[in-house]
VEXROTOR-337678 format. One line per 3 residues: number of its first residue (from 0); for each residue x, y, z of N, C-alpha, C, O. Coordinates in Angstrom, 2 decimals. Layout:
NUM = X/Y/Z/X/Y/Z/X/Y/Z/X/Y/Z; ...
***
This chain:
0 = 38.52/-39.40/46.36/37.16/-39.69/45.82/37.26/-41.07/45.21/38.27/-41.49/44.64; 36.20/-41.69/45.37/36.35/-43.11/44.66/35.80/-43.11/43.08/34.87/-42.40/42.69; 36.54/-44.02/42.26/36.04/-43.70/40.86/34.71/-44.02/40.38/34.39/-43.76/39.22
3 = 33.90/-44.57/41.25/32.55/-44.72/40.98/31.73/-43.60/41.09/30.70/-43.32/40.48; 32.43/-42.91/42.08/31.57/-41.64/42.51/31.75/-40.25/41.40/30.98/-39.32/41.18; 32.90/-40.51/40.92/33.37/-39.39/39.90/32.73/-39.74/38.50/32.44/-38.85/37.70
6 = 32.52/-41.13/38.24/31.74/-41.30/37.11/30.20/-41.07/37.36/29.44/-40.83/36.42; 29.84/-41.14/38.40/28.48/-40.85/38.67/28.06/-39.42/38.38/27.08/-39.02/37.74; 29.04/-38.74/38.98/29.21/-37.15/38.71/29.05/-36.82/37.47/28.14/-36.05/37.13
9 = 29.89/-37.34/36.62/30.21/-36.89/35.29/28.92/-37.33/34.34/28.64/-36.67/33.34; 28.11/-38.59/34.78/26.74/-39.02/34.17/25.87/-37.89/34.57/25.34/-37.21/33.69; 25.69/-37.66/35.68/24.72/-36.57/36.17/25.03/-35.28/35.67/24.07/-34.54/35.48
12 = 26.25/-34.80/35.41/26.39/-33.65/34.86/25.97/-33.66/33.28/25.40/-32.70/32.75; 26.31/-34.79/32.62/25.96/-34.75/31.13/24.41/-34.76/31.03/23.82/-34.11/30.17; 23.78/-35.53/31.98/22.18/-35.56/31.99/21.57/-34.26/32.05/20.57/-33.92/31.42
15 = 22.38/-33.40/33.01/21.98/-31.90/33.27/22.13/-31.18/32.07/21.26/-30.42/31.66; 23.37/-31.41/31.41/23.73/-30.68/30.17/22.63/-30.72/29.02/22.21/-29.73/28.42; 22.19/-32.23/28.80/21.27/-32.35/27.87/19.82/-31.71/28.34/19.11/-31.20/27.47
18 = 19.42/-31.74/29.63/18.35/-31.10/29.86/18.19/-29.78/29.56/17.20/-29.35/28.96; 19.44/-28.89/30.08/19.85/-27.38/29.89/19.72/-27.01/28.67/19.13/-25.94/28.47; 20.17/-27.69/27.66/20.50/-27.32/25.94/19.16/-27.46/25.42/18.70/-26.78/24.49
21 = 18.34/-28.66/26.24/16.91/-28.95/25.29/16.13/-27.69/25.63/15.50/-27.12/24.75; 16.17/-27.19/27.05/15.43/-26.05/27.45/15.63/-24.89/26.69/14.74/-24.25/26.15; 17.03/-24.60/26.67/17.64/-23.39/26.17/17.25/-23.43/24.30/16.99/-22.43/23.63
24 = 17.29/-24.39/23.96/16.69/-24.48/22.62/15.24/-24.31/22.32/14.82/-23.81/21.27; 14.39/-24.82/23.43/12.78/-24.57/23.48/12.62/-23.04/23.68/11.93/-22.39/22.90; 13.21/-22.51/24.64/13.36/-21.14/24.72/13.68/-20.25/23.57/13.06/-19.23/23.29
27 = 14.59/-20.66/23.00/15.21/-19.91/21.59/13.97/-19.88/20.64/13.52/-18.83/20.19; 13.39/-21.27/20.32/12.41/-21.45/19.34/11.06/-20.36/19.62/10.51/-19.67/18.76; 10.71/-20.45/21.16/9.69/-19.64/21.58/10.03/-17.99/21.30/9.17/-17.29/20.77
30 = 11.02/-17.55/21.60/11.35/-16.33/21.55/11.43/-15.78/19.86/11.12/-14.64/19.51; 11.88/-16.79/19.00/11.62/-16.59/17.59/10.40/-16.83/17.35/10.19/-16.19/16.32; 9.47/-17.33/17.64/8.23/-17.41/17.10/7.42/-16.14/17.56/6.68/-15.51/16.80
33 = 7.68/-15.79/19.04/6.98/-14.41/19.48/7.68/-13.31/18.49/6.95/-12.42/18.03; 8.80/-13.33/18.21/9.39/-12.11/17.23/8.46/-12.05/15.91/7.75/-11.11/15.55; 8.67/-13.44/15.22/7.68/-13.41/14.03/6.21/-13.00/14.23/5.63/-12.32/13.38
36 = 5.59/-13.40/15.37/4.22/-12.99/15.58/4.26/-11.30/15.84/3.35/-10.56/15.46; 5.18/-10.95/16.40/5.03/-9.30/16.62/5.18/-8.64/15.47/4.59/-7.58/15.28; 5.96/-9.16/14.60/6.38/-8.72/13.35/4.96/-8.73/12.46/4.54/-7.70/11.95
39 = 4.38/-9.84/12.36/2.96/-10.15/11.70/1.93/-9.25/12.26/1.25/-8.64/11.44; 1.68/-9.06/13.56/0.84/-8.35/14.11/0.96/-6.70/13.89/0.05/-5.88/13.78; 2.15/-6.54/13.85/2.71/-5.21/13.47/2.15/-4.63/12.21/1.61/-3.53/12.08
42 = 2.36/-5.61/11.23/1.84/-5.40/9.85/0.36/-5.18/9.69/-0.03/-4.37/8.86; -0.44/-5.82/10.41/-1.82/-6.03/10.38/-2.13/-4.89/11.20/-3.11/-4.31/10.71; -1.78/-4.42/12.05/-2.08/-2.99/12.86/-1.95/-2.13/11.66/-3.00/-1.66/11.22
45 = -0.86/-1.85/11.05/-0.68/-0.87/10.12/-1.77/-0.88/9.02/-2.26/0.21/8.71; -2.19/-1.97/8.41/-3.30/-2.08/7.92/-4.60/-1.74/8.31/-5.36/-1.35/7.42; -5.05/-1.83/9.59/-5.98/-1.40/10.29/-5.89/0.08/10.47/-6.84/0.83/10.24
48 = -4.82/0.44/10.84/-4.60/2.00/11.32/-5.05/2.68/10.11/-5.66/3.74/10.24; -4.80/2.15/8.80/-5.20/2.84/7.57/-6.76/3.09/7.30/-7.20/3.96/6.54; -7.40/2.31/7.94/-8.98/2.28/7.58/-9.86/3.49/7.95/-10.87/3.75/7.29
51 = -9.51/4.15/8.89/-10.16/5.50/9.10/-9.83/6.38/7.91/-10.69/6.97/7.25; -8.69/6.42/7.70/-7.97/7.06/6.63/-8.69/6.99/5.01/-8.88/7.92/4.23; -9.00/5.57/4.88/-9.36/5.53/3.65/-10.88/5.60/3.73/-11.52/5.44/2.69
54 = -11.56/5.82/4.95/-13.02/6.09/4.79/-13.10/7.47/4.67/-14.03/7.94/4.01; -12.28/8.19/5.21/-12.15/9.65/5.10/-12.03/10.16/3.57/-12.31/11.29/3.19; -11.60/9.18/2.86/-10.65/9.57/1.46/-11.89/9.27/0.62/-12.14/10.02/-0.32
57 = -12.74/8.14/0.93/-14.01/7.53/0.10/-14.89/8.59/0.26/-15.39/9.10/-0.75; -15.25/9.15/1.79/-16.34/10.02/1.80/-16.10/11.58/1.18/-17.02/12.34/0.90; -14.93/11.85/1.04/-14.38/13.17/0.50/-14.48/13.00/-1.02/-14.69/13.98/-1.74
60 = -14.32/11.70/-1.54/-14.38/11.81/-3.06/-15.80/11.75/-3.33/-16.14/12.36/-4.34; -16.59/11.25/-2.78/-17.93/11.06/-3.05/-18.85/12.52/-2.79/-19.95/12.76/-3.29; -18.09/13.33/-1.90/-18.72/14.70/-1.77/-19.53/14.65/-0.19/-20.23/15.61/0.13
63 = -19.42/13.68/0.57/-19.88/13.54/1.87/-19.03/14.42/2.60/-19.54/15.03/3.54; -17.82/14.59/2.34/-17.02/15.35/3.51/-16.23/16.35/2.47/-16.10/15.95/1.32; -15.85/17.27/2.74/-15.21/18.24/2.10/-13.78/18.33/2.24/-13.47/18.58/3.40
66 = -12.75/18.21/1.41/-11.54/18.37/1.54/-10.99/19.86/1.20/-11.56/20.53/0.34; -9.91/20.33/1.87/-9.20/21.76/1.59/-9.11/22.03/0.16/-8.36/21.39/-0.57; -9.91/23.02/-0.27/-9.83/23.49/-1.36/-8.95/24.76/-1.50/-8.76/25.52/-0.54
69 = -8.38/24.97/-2.82/-7.89/26.16/-3.52/-8.57/27.05/-4.08/-9.78/26.91/-4.23; -7.95/28.06/-4.48/-8.66/29.14/-5.09/-9.20/28.77/-6.66/-10.19/29.26/-7.21; -8.35/27.86/-7.17/-8.69/27.07/-8.51/-9.81/26.03/-8.44/-10.26/25.60/-9.51
72 = -10.26/25.61/-7.35/-11.18/24.73/-7.24/-10.57/23.26/-6.85/-11.30/22.28/-6.70; -9.26/23.23/-6.72/-8.59/21.90/-6.65/-8.60/21.50/-5.15/-8.17/22.22/-4.25; -9.11/20.37/-4.99/-8.84/19.98/-3.48/-7.55/19.16/-3.28/-6.98/18.46/-4.12
75 = -7.25/19.39/-2.07/-5.82/18.83/-1.74/-5.93/17.78/-0.71/-6.81/17.81/0.15; -4.99/16.81/-0.80/-5.00/15.67/0.34/-3.67/15.27/0.56/-2.80/15.26/-0.31; -3.50/14.88/1.90/-2.25/14.45/2.20/-2.50/13.03/2.82/-3.26/12.92/3.78
78 = -1.86/11.95/2.27/-2.23/10.62/2.61/-1.23/9.85/2.71/-0.37/10.21/1.91; -0.79/8.65/3.50/0.61/8.07/3.67/0.37/6.69/2.63/-0.64/5.97/2.61; 1.42/6.57/1.90/1.64/5.32/0.94/1.89/4.08/1.86/1.85/4.10/3.09
81 = 2.18/2.95/1.04/2.41/1.86/1.62/3.65/1.65/2.38/3.76/0.73/3.19; 4.89/2.77/2.03/5.78/2.98/2.94/5.85/3.84/3.84/6.92/4.32/4.20; 4.62/4.20/4.38/4.29/5.20/5.33/4.82/6.68/5.25/5.19/7.32/6.24
84 = 4.81/7.16/3.97/5.73/8.32/3.55/4.48/9.05/3.08/3.68/8.44/2.38; 4.25/10.46/3.48/3.31/11.32/2.91/3.36/11.43/1.43/4.41/11.46/0.78; 2.08/11.50/0.89/1.98/11.94/-0.45/0.92/12.98/-0.76/-0.19/12.88/-0.23
87 = 1.18/13.91/-1.57/0.23/15.09/-1.75/-0.63/14.72/-2.94/0.04/14.33/-3.89; -1.89/14.75/-3.12/-2.53/14.27/-4.01/-3.65/15.71/-4.26/-4.24/16.23/-3.32; -3.76/16.14/-5.51/-4.44/17.18/-5.98/-5.42/16.53/-6.67/-5.08/15.68/-7.49
90 = -7.09/16.88/-6.41/-7.91/16.22/-7.18/-8.76/17.48/-7.60/-8.88/18.51/-6.93; -9.31/17.22/-8.81/-10.36/18.42/-9.30/-11.57/17.30/-9.84/-11.41/16.54/-10.80; -12.69/17.38/-9.08/-13.57/16.29/-9.47/-14.97/17.01/-9.58/-15.22/18.15/-9.21
93 = -15.87/16.04/-10.19/-17.23/16.29/-10.20/-18.00/15.07/-9.85/-17.80/14.06/-10.52; -18.66/15.06/-9.08/-19.11/14.00/-8.39/-20.98/14.18/-8.46/-21.64/15.12/-8.02; -21.46/13.02/-9.13/-22.89/12.97/-9.27/-23.42/11.76/-9.00/-22.86/10.77/-9.46
96 = -24.71/11.62/-8.10/-25.28/10.20/-7.80/-25.89/9.41/-9.18/-26.40/9.90/-10.19; -25.66/8.07/-8.82/-26.06/7.38/-10.03/-27.35/6.74/-9.58/-27.54/6.12/-8.54; -28.32/7.05/-10.70/-29.86/6.63/-10.28/-30.16/5.01/-10.67/-30.12/4.66/-11.84
99 = -30.43/4.17/-9.72/-30.74/3.07/-9.70/-29.67/2.11/-10.45/-28.49/2.01/-10.11; -30.28/1.41/-11.54/-29.46/0.44/-12.36/-28.69/1.03/-13.59/-28.08/0.33/-14.41; -28.80/2.47/-13.64/-28.07/3.25/-14.69/-26.75/2.66/-14.99/-26.12/2.19/-14.04
102 = -26.22/2.61/-16.23/-25.00/2.16/-16.35/-24.07/3.31/-16.82/-24.48/4.00/-17.75; -22.91/3.58/-16.28/-22.14/4.66/-16.73/-21.00/4.31/-17.55/-20.23/3.45/-17.12; -20.74/4.95/-18.86/-19.82/4.68/-19.61/-18.85/5.84/-19.88/-19.36/6.95/-19.76
105 = -17.55/5.80/-20.22/-16.47/6.56/-20.50/-15.70/6.10/-21.61/-15.60/4.93/-22.00; -15.10/7.28/-22.14/-14.52/7.16/-23.50/-12.75/6.73/-23.39/-11.97/7.49/-22.80; -12.37/5.66/-23.92/-11.07/5.53/-23.55/-10.53/4.57/-24.88/-10.96/3.48/-25.27
108 = -9.41/5.42/-25.44/-8.84/5.13/-26.89/-9.98/4.91/-28.08/-10.06/4.05/-28.96; -10.82/6.07/-27.75/-11.78/6.02/-28.80/-12.93/5.30/-28.81/-13.82/5.49/-29.65; -13.03/4.22/-27.69/-14.13/3.54/-27.60/-15.03/3.52/-26.26/-14.49/3.75/-25.18
111 = -16.22/3.29/-26.35/-16.80/3.46/-25.16/-16.87/2.34/-24.27/-17.22/1.23/-24.67; -16.50/2.60/-22.87/-16.12/1.56/-21.78/-17.08/1.49/-20.66/-17.34/2.52/-20.05; -17.65/0.34/-20.31/-18.39/0.39/-19.12/-17.40/0.40/-17.75/-16.40/-0.28/-17.51
114 = -18.13/1.53/-16.86/-17.22/1.74/-15.70/-17.97/0.92/-14.66/-19.16/0.95/-14.36; -16.92/0.15/-14.14/-17.17/-0.91/-13.00/-16.91/-0.27/-11.75/-16.15/0.66/-11.51; -17.82/-1.05/-10.83/-17.80/-0.16/-9.39/-16.46/-0.66/-8.79/-16.06/-1.81/-8.93
117 = -15.80/0.34/-8.08/-14.44/0.04/-7.20/-14.94/-1.02/-6.13/-15.95/-0.84/-5.44; -14.35/-1.85/-6.07/-14.26/-2.96/-4.65/-13.14/-3.00/-3.99/-13.03/-3.74/-3.01
***
């Protein structure tokens, strides 16, 4: 083979290698971004998965929905924490509706405290 042909083949091989590694790097970056987005969306899905459970908890605490009750009058609830592990909660409650602009106070540390709405 003539030397100029070998040189041309070497140059073409170098150019092809540059394009190959560029495409490989681009694909690796896209894969990394896809994995990052999958993790983020998975966390969002976990948060939205808890919404029906939180609505049920709210409804049961205000008396619209009945929780399982034992012989002593305590209500029982199984709910998942942020680590997705089950937690058993026992509640003994008295729920009463609040009329209009009525202010609710409670005693804490010997002082009257104004109760704020949970948001």
